[in-house]
C-alpha positions as CSV (number, residue, x, y, z in Angstrom):
1,X,200.6,57.9,-39.4
2,X,203.9,59.9,-39.3
3,X,206.4,58.9,-36.4
4,X,207.3,61.7,-34.0
5,X,210.4,60.7,-32.2
6,X,210.8,61.2,-28.4
7,X,214.4,62.6,-28.1
8,X,216.4,60.9,-25.2
9,X,217.2,64.1,-23.6
10,X,213.5,65.2,-23.4
11,X,211.2,64.3,-20.5
12,X,208.0,62.0,-20.0
13,X,205.7,62.0,-17.3
14,X,205.9,58.3,-15.7
15,X,204.2,56.8,-12.7
16,X,206.5,54.7,-10.4
17,X,204.0,51.9,-10.6
18,X,205.2,51.4,-14.2
19,X,208.6,49.9,-12.7
20,X,207.0,47.1,-11.1
21,X,204.6,44.0,-12.4
22,X,201.5,45.9,-12.6
23,X,199.6,45.5,-16.0
24,X,198.4,46.6,-18.4
25,X,201.0,49.6,-19.1
26,X,199.3,52.6,-20.5
27,X,200.7,55.4,-22.4
28,X,199.3,58.8,-24.0
29,X,200.9,61.6,-25.7
30,X,199.7,65.1,-25.8
31,X,201.4,67.6,-27.9
32,X,205.1,68.4,-26.5
33,X,205.8,71.6,-24.5
34,X,209.1,72.8,-23.3
35,X,211.6,70.0,-22.4
36,X,208.9,67.2,-22.6
37,X,207.8,64.9,-24.9
38,X,203.9,65.1,-24.3
39,X,204.3,61.3,-22.8
40,X,202.5,60.1,-19.8
41,X,202.7,56.5,-18.9
42,X,201.3,54.8,-15.9
43,X,200.4,51.0,-15.3
44,X,197.0,49.5,-13.9
45,X,193.4,50.1,-14.8
46,X,193.1,53.6,-13.2
47,X,195.0,56.6,-14.0
48,X,195.3,58.6,-10.5
49,X,194.4,62.1,-10.3
50,X,196.8,62.6,-7.5
51,X,199.4,65.6,-8.6
52,X,202.6,63.6,-7.7
53,X,201.5,60.3,-9.8
54,X,203.8,61.1,-12.7
55,X,207.4,62.0,-12.3
56,X,209.4,63.6,-14.7
57,X,212.0,60.7,-16.6
58,X,214.4,61.4,-19.3
59,X,213.4,59.4,-22.3
60,X,217.0,58.3,-22.7
61,X,216.5,56.3,-19.4
62,X,213.4,54.3,-20.3
63,X,215.5,51.8,-22.4
64,X,216.9,50.5,-18.9
65,X,214.0,51.2,-16.9
66,X,211.0,50.0,-19.0
67,X,212.3,48.9,-22.3
68,X,208.7,47.5,-23.1
69,X,207.7,51.1,-23.9
70,X,210.5,52.2,-26.0
71,X,208.9,50.8,-29.5
72,X,206.0,53.0,-28.9
73,X,207.4,56.4,-28.0
74,X,207.5,57.5,-31.8
75,X,203.9,57.3,-31.7
76,X,202.8,61.1,-32.6
77,X,200.9,63.5,-30.2
78,X,197.3,62.3,-30.2
79,X,197.9,58.5,-29.7
80,X,197.8,56.0,-27.2
81,X,198.9,52.4,-26.2
82,X,198.1,49.6,-23.9
83,X,200.3,46.6,-23.5
84,X,200.1,43.6,-21.4
85,X,201.0,40.0,-21.7
86,X,199.4,38.8,-24.9
87,X,197.7,42.2,-25.4
88,X,198.8,45.3,-27.5
89,X,196.5,48.0,-28.7
90,X,197.5,51.2,-30.2
91,X,195.0,54.0,-31.3
92,X,194.3,57.7,-32.2
93,X,192.7,59.8,-29.7
94,X,192.1,63.3,-31.2
95,X,191.0,64.5,-27.9
96,X,194.6,64.6,-26.5
97,X,195.4,67.4,-28.8
98,X,192.9,69.9,-27.4
99,X,194.8,71.9,-25.0
């Protein structure tokens, strides 16, 4: 797999619950569009369908706000990650490329 950098000046969709202690932290990457990276990151077992669940956050701020996700942000579109204490899972999900 070829890494695809998430430029610090672009945005990711990040749920507020990522900034607490809720686990696991999940991320999935759709193809980038406009000024976004395609990343959506949230914490917990369930992904909410609330339209306000994700907020735009510049990737450059994630190093301070949630540094544990930064190593995964070079995964290309069509990939996911799940991290929790003692657990790390990274996998390809081609369905993320169907838009």
